[in-house]
N, C-alpha and C positions, 0 to 999 in steps of 0.2 A: 381609456375612460375620459369622458368629456368634463372639463373643468367648468365651474360656474363662471359665466361672464356677464357683463352688463347687458349684452344682447339677449342672453337666455333668461336673465333675471335682472331687469333694469334697476331695481331698488337695492340690489345687493352690493355692498362696498367692495371695491377692488382690493383694498388692503385693510385687514381687520384682525391682525394677530393678537392685539391687546384685548380684543373682545371675542376671542375664539369661542367662548362658551355660548355666545348668542347666535352664532352662525346657523346652527341646526334649527333654532327657534324661528329665525327669519325665513329660512327655506320652508319650514312646515307651515308658518303663517300664510305664506304665499300660496301654498298648496290648498290650505283651508279656504282661502278666498275664492279660489277657482272652483272648489267642490261645493261651497255654500250655495252657489247660484243654481245648482242642478238637482238638489234634493230638498224635501220639505223641512221646515225649521225644527220640528220635534225630532225627526230622524237624525238630523245633523247634530242636535244637542245630545241625543241619546248615544250615538255611535262614534262621534268625533271629539266631543269635549273631553272624554276620559283619556284620550291618546296623548302621550308625552313624547316629544322628540328627544332622542338620546345623543346622537352624534351625526356629524356630516363630514364625509371625506371624499374628495374627488367628485364622483357622480353618485355616491352611495349614501343614502339617508337611512338611519336606523330609528325606528319608533317603538315605544313601549305600549303594549295593550294589557288590560288588567286580567285577562284570562284566556285559556285555550278556546273556550266557546266564543269569546269576543273576536278573536283572530279569525275563526272559521266563518263567523257571520259577516265580518268585513270582507273577507275574501270572496264569499259566495254572492254577496249583494252589492258591494261597492268597489270591487277591484278595478272595474273599467274606469270609474271616475278617478280613482287613485292613480292609475297608470297614465291617464291623459294629463292629470294635473302635474305629475312628476315630469312628464315629457315637456309640458309647456314651461314649467319653472326651471328645470335643470337642463333639459336637452334630451335628445333621442336615446342616449346611452344611460339614462338614469336607472338606478337600481334601488330597490326598497328592501330593507331588512326589518324583521319584527323581533322584538324582545318580549317574550310572554312571561308574565308573572304567574308561575305555576303554584307558588305558595308564598304569600306575602309575609308570613311569620317565620319562615325557615329558608335558609340558603339564598342563592342568587337566582335571578330569572334565567330561563333557558332561551338562548337566541336561536331562531330558526330562519332559514331563507325560503322565500316563496317558491312553491313547486314550479311555477311557470318561468321562474328566473334561474332555476337550478342549472349549474354548469356541469353536472355529472353526466355519465354515459346515458344516452336516451333510453336504451333498453332497460336499464335499472330503474329509471324514473317510471317507465310504463308498468313495470312489474310491482313496484313498491307502492305507487300512488300515494306517496307521502313526502313531506318536507324533510330536508336534511337538518338534523339536530346538531348544533355545535356544542360539544361538551369538552371536558378535560380528558377525554378518552385518549388512549395511546393510538398512534397511527396504525399500529398492527391490528388493533381491535376494529378500527374504522374500516380497514381494508377487508377484514373478514366479514364485517357487517354488510359491506357492499356486495360480497359474493353470495351471501346467504339471506334469503328473505323469510322472515319469521311469520308474516301475516298478522302480527300483533298490532293492535290499535293503541298508540301511546297515551290516549286519553284515559284508558282503563287502568287505573292504579288503585292501590289500597287507600291512598289519601283522598280520592274522590268517591270512595265507596262508603256508604253510611252503614254502620253496624247497629243492629237492633235485636230484639228477642227473636224476630223472624228468621235471622240468618246467623245467629251467634256461633253455632257449632261449625257451620261451613266456613265462616270467617276465620275462626281460630285455627281450624285445620289447614286452611289455605295459607295463612301466615306461617304456620309450621313447615309446610311443604316448601314455601318460597325460601325459607332460611336454610333448608337442607334437602334439596331435591334428590330423590332416590335413596336417601339415607335415613328414612323414617318409616314408621309403621303404616303410614297412610299411602300405600302404593299398591293398587291404584287409589286415587282419590276420586270418588264419584259424587257429583253435585247434582241434585235433582229438584225439580219444582216446576210450577206452571210457567206460561209464557210471560215474558217481560218482567221477571222478578230479580234479574241481575246475575243469572248463572254465567253468561258470557263475560260480563264485566269482571266477576270474581276470578274466573279461570285465567283471563288475560292479565289480570293484576298479578297473578303468580308469575306468569311468563315475563312480564315487564320488570318485576322485582328481581327475578333471577338474572336477567340481562343487565339491569342497572348495577347490581352488585358483582357483576363479572363472575358469577358462579358457573355460567355456561354460555357459550355462543350459539349452540345448536338447539334452539327452542323453536318449536313449530306449533302454530295453531292452525287447525283445519276443520272445516265442517264435515260431517259424515257424508253429505251429498257430494262435496268436492272429492273426498277420498274415493268414494265409489266410482265417480266419473273418471277420475285419473286412473283408477285401477282397470276399468274397462278399456280405456284408451291404450294403456300399457299392453294389455293382452292383444288388442287389435294390431298394434304396431310392433309386436315382437320385442317389447322392452320390459317385460315383467321382472327380469333379473335386476335391471337398473332401479325399477320402482321399489322392489323389495329391499334392495341394498340401501337405498336412500332412507327409507323409514327406519331401518334397523340401525342407522347411524345417528339418529336423533337422541339427544340427552334428555329433553323434556318434551314429551309428545302430548298435545292437548287436542282432544277430539270432541266436537260439539254435537249434541243431539243424536246420540247413538241409537235411539229408538228407530231411526231411519235405516238401520242395518237389517231390520226385520225382513225376513224372506229372501235376503240376498246371500245365498249359500256360499258362493265362491268368494265373495267379499269377506264374509265372516271367517272363512278358512284362512285367508291372507292375514286378517286381523289377529287371528289366533296365533299364528306363527310369529308375527311381529311382536305381539304382546309377550310371548314366551322369551324371545331373544332380549327384549328390553328389560323385562323384569329380572331375568337371570343376571343381567349386567348391571343391576342396580340403577337403571335409568328410570326417571319419573314418568308416570302415566297419569293423566288427568282427563276425566270424562264427564260429560253432562247428559242428562236425560230429562224428559218431561214427566217421568213417573219413577217409582222405585224399580230397581233392576229386576226384582222377582216378578213384576207385573208386565214386563215387556214380552210380548208374544212373538213367536217366529224367530227367536234367537237361540242358537244351540246351547244345550245345557252346559257343555264344557266351557263355553265362552262366558255364560252367566256365572259359572262357578269362579272363574278367574277374576271377573269384574268384582266379585264379592270378597276377594282376598284382602283388600285394604279397608277403607272406610267409606261408607255412604252417608252423606249429610244432606238434609233437605233444606230448602228455602221456602218459607211460607209467605203469603201476602203480608205486607207490612202493616203494623198497627198504626193508630192515629199519630202517636208521637213520632214514630219512625218516618211516616209519610211527611209530616211537617218538617222534620230534620232534613229529609231529601230535598224538599222544595227550597229550604233556606240555603242548603249547600249549593244547589244549582244557581240560585240567585247570587250567591257570593262569587261563584266562578264567573258569572256573567257581569259582575260589577253593577248589579241593579238592586234597588230596594222596592218592595211592595208593601202596601198597607196590610196590617195584621188580618183584617176582615177578608181580604182577597186570599191570603195564604190559608186561612182556616176554611174558606169555602172550597178551595181546591183539595186540601187534605181530607175534608169531610166527604166529598163527592167522588173522588177517584180512590177506590179502596183496594183494587185487585192487582194493579199493574204499575210497576215503577216506571216503565217506559212511557206510559200515558201521562204520569206526573210530569216528567221532563218535557214531553210533547206539549203539555199545557203552557209551560213557561215559554217555550220557543214560539208558540202560536201567539201568546199575549204580546211578546216583544215585537214580533213581526207586525201584528195588527196595530200596535202603538206607533211604530215608525211610519206606517202607511196612512193611518187615519188621523194622525196629528192630535191625539187625545191622551189625557192622563189615564192611567189604569186604576179605575175605582171598581167597586163591587158590581155595579150595573154593567159597566163595560166588560168586565170579566164574564158575567153570566151570558151576555149577548155573544161574545167572541167564542166562548167554549161550549155553546149549546149543542154543537154536533158531537163533541167529545163526551160531555156530561149529558147523557141521554135522559136521565130521570131527575129533572130539575124541580118537579112539583110533587114531592112525596106527601102522602096523607099523614098528618100529625097523629102519632099514636102515643099511648101510655109508655110503650117501650122507649120511644125517642126521648120523652121527658125523663124517664128513669135513668137512661144512659147519661144524659146531660147533667143531672143532679149528682150521680155517682162520680162522674169525672170532675165536677167542681169541688166536691168535698173529699175526693180521693178515698171513697168507700166502695164496697162491692154491692151488687144487687142483693146478695144474701143478707148483708148488713141492713140494707134499706127495708127488706121485707121481714127481717127477723124481729126479735123481741128486745134487742139491746136498747138501753136507755142512756147510753153515752151521749153527751150533749150534741156533738157534731152529727151523730147518726140520727138522733131524735129530731133535730132541726132540719136535717136533710129530708127526712121522711115527711115532715109537715110541709116543707116547701114543695116537695114533689106532689103531694095531694092538692095543695093550693093551686099550683100551676095546672094540674090536670083538670081541676074544676073550672078554671078560667080560660084555658086554651083548647079544651076538647068538649065534645058534646056527651061525654061519658057520664053515666049516672053516678050518684054517690055510692050506690051499692057496688057498681063495677069498679070504681076507683078503690074502694075498700078491699075488695077481693084481690085486686091486682097487687096491692101493696101489703101482702101478708095475710089476707083473709080477715081483715078488720071490718067492723060493721059501719053503717052509715053515720052513726053518731060520732065515731072517732074521726071520720073525715070532716064532719061539720066543725068539730072542735079545732082540728088542724087548720082548716081554712080561716076560721075566725081569728085564731091566734096569730097567724102570719099576716093577715090583713091589718090587724092592729099594729103589729111591729113595723110593717112597711109604711104605715101612715105616720108613725111617730119617730121612727129611727132611720136616719139617713143611710147608715151602714147596711141595714137590712134591705132597704130599697135598692141599693147598689148591687147587693148579692142577687136579688131577684132579676134585675135588669141584665146582669152578666149571664145568668143561666138562660134567660129568655133569648139573649143574643146567640148563645150556643145552640139552643133549640131551633132558632130561625135558620141558622147556617146549615144545621143537620137536615132540615126538612126542605131545603131549596132543591 
């Protein structure tokens, strides 16, 4: 490995043992100076200011980044600049290591080596397509890991998975399975729900937890499509016995999107026998589908019956609070802060798909680094117009009703009912006041909407709130806050 010299790094002192803690900072500062000239200032500030140099030894520099997402973004977009800067500053044999802060509140950062600098066997690199994680694992476990590819994505953990009412049962069951795979009543565990709701994340979180806690080494994640293709190839190449033996040796088998087995009779037969062997051996089986098992057509009854032996748990589209929590979690992982109005806009307009929520954050950060602009509400609406297709919703009484209910933490039934509790009565009057000022609905229509009341009740409510808004600063702030929520909902 090349040592740093005055030729490779002119400003670097030849002897600096008393100031050893500063060496890595000097090396990194020189790299930053080389990179700074090649990218725009906002991108440089966003993606390089948060990086901290940790150590420098020989020709190897270790830097700390605030999250897994941050590391991936740097690698995908700026690795060429980094490599050239390291080469210029340190020399041709320069090596870069990352320390990723997986959780700032618990434990130590996990240090990983860049994939393109990995010194492991090339065949293993190609099959794993992943970085090497340096942990406190035993050498024996590391050797076994190198021989067995799980196809798990290490980003998918329970720590990065947001729990809400939409996935509470699936989450609880998944945690239970992860703690005692094959030794619980949830075998198989079937997780079902629409596209982009986090089924794959949850299943792989189980696998990663099992691996992390050393409960098993033979954990395998596979899509139904890959299983079917590999099965056909095994038949064509006369290796069906090897194929079958391999799958029957797995301790935790995770198969994604089993609805694609529909109509594949031979594949279903193979799955049937593998399932029986694993289940009888108390091995854990985890499956996902885009619908309840009973609704999957073209799958044999005997297979459907076995899939129903354990627990089926659904994942629903996330509610507003969960969507907001997902956005905040993604921002935390990325080491980025956004205005509350931007977060509320995204959470309000992306309602069906967790994957699209995450995609919005990635697109915003990418656009920011390219356009050299701060992320405000207008920039967000412009950047995400292709993702958020319905940005000009017609303001309705339902929209106002939902905003008022959310603000006062009451239900629609409360608002339309006869309760005279203060917060409900005030909320009802405010809803009528806002409906009169923000829509073209008649007094009669407003009255009918909010519990079948007559127009005189609406007039009284409008006049009451108007006087309070005019004289009480607190009431004026409440109306403005509700208006803000309505505006965001109707964008």
